[in-house]
C-alpha positions in Angstrom: 6.9 46.0 2.3 8.3 42.6 1.4 11.8 42.3 0.2 12.8 39.8 -2.4 11.6 38.8 -5.8 8.4 36.9 -6.5 10.5 34.0 -7.8 12.4 33.8 -4.5 9.1 33.8 -2.5 7.7 31.1 -4.8 10.8 28.9 -4.2 10.5 29.5 -0.5 6.8 28.7 -0.4 7.2 25.6 -2.5 9.6 24.1 0.1 6.9 24.6 2.8 3.7 23.5 0.9 3.4 19.8 0.0 0.5 18.0 -1.5 1.7 14.4 -2.1 -0.4 11.3 -1.6 0.8 7.7 -1.7 -1.8 4.9 -1.2 -1.5 1.2 -1.3 -4.9 -0.5 -1.3 -7.4 -2.8 -3.1 -9.3 -1.7 -6.2 -12.9 -1.9 -5.1 -14.5 -2.2 -8.6 -14.2 -1.5 -12.3 -12.9 2.1 -12.9 -15.7 4.2 -14.4 -15.1 6.4 -17.4 -16.7 9.9 -17.5 -16.6 12.5 -20.2 -16.3 16.0 -18.8 -18.1 19.0 -20.3 -14.7 20.0 -21.7 -14.6 16.7 -23.7 -11.7 15.3 -21.5 -12.0 11.8 -20.3 -11.6 10.9 -16.6 -11.5 7.5 -15.0 -12.8 7.4 -11.5 -12.3 4.5 -9.1 -12.2 3.7 -5.4 -9.3 2.3 -3.5 -9.9 0.4 -0.2 -7.0 1.0 2.2 -6.6 -0.7 5.6 -6.0 1.8 8.4 -3.6 -0.5 10.3 -3.1 -0.5 14.1 -4.3 2.6 15.9 -3.8 3.8 19.5 -7.5 4.4 20.0 -8.8 1.8 22.4 -12.0 3.6 23.5 -13.8 3.0 20.2 -13.7 -0.8 19.5 -16.0 -0.5 16.5 -14.2 2.2 14.7 -13.6 1.6 11.0 -10.6 -0.4 10.0 -10.6 0.7 6.4 -10.9 3.8 4.3 -12.6 3.9 0.9 -11.0 6.7 -1.1 -12.2 8.3 -4.3 -9.5 8.6 -7.0 -9.5 10.2 -10.4 -7.1 9.5 -13.3 -6.8 12.1 -16.1 -3.5 11.0 -17.6 -3.7 8.5 -20.5 -0.9 6.3 -19.3 -2.6 5.9 -15.8 -5.9 5.2 -17.5 -4.3 2.4 -19.6 -2.8 0.8 -16.5 -6.2 1.0 -14.7 -8.0 -0.6 -17.5 -5.7 -3.6 -17.2 -6.3 -3.9 -13.5 -9.0 -6.1 -12.0 -11.2 -5.5 -9.0 -9.4 -6.9 -6.0 -6.0 -6.0 -7.4 -3.7 -4.3 -4.9 -2.5 -1.0 -6.4 0.0 1.6 -5.4 -1.2 5.1 -6.5 0.6 8.4 -6.2 -0.8 11.8 -6.7 -2.3 14.8 -4.9 -5.4 15.5 -2.9 -7.8 17.7 -4.9 -11.2 19.3 -4.2 -13.6 19.6 -7.1 -16.6 21.9 -7.3 -19.6 21.6 -9.5 -23.3 22.7 -9.7 -25.7 20.0 -8.8 -29.5 20.2 -8.9 -29.6 20.9 -5.2 -26.9 23.6 -5.4 -23.1 23.8 -5.3 -21.4 20.5 -4.5 -17.8 19.5 -3.9 -15.8 16.3 -3.4 -12.3 15.6 -2.3 -10.4 12.9 -4.3 -6.9 11.8 -5.1 -5.8 13.0 -8.5 -3.6 10.0 -9.6 -0.4 10.7 -11.5 1.0 7.2 -11.3 -0.2 3.7 -10.6 1.5 0.4 -10.1 0.0 -3.1 -9.6 1.5 -4.8 -6.5 2.0 -8.6 -6.4 -0.8 -10.5 -4.7 0.3 -12.0 -1.4 0.8 -15.8 -1.4 -2.1 -17.7 0.1 
């Protein structure tokens, strides 16, 4: 039998479990608007993030970037994304989510960053 209230367990668990994402990368293309079956509008986009230096020297042809799927549900984030241009460097914050849906071939899923804030970063001087 566990001792303590459900609220106390929830506070304790909240301190242990963290799902926070911060990415800084290049917007790969125009964000795409999609209307969900619920009627909600979602903007999806991809962010290209450089991996930076790694310790792996045995794989000289390993990828140097990651292209990450992102989704924006919040109206303020959608407005900011509509003002962004492909190639802009963005800082996005949010959480990693896994979505499930039924596809013609059966159940499907995808992991993506659910964006809660976005900020355009200044372009580096050339």
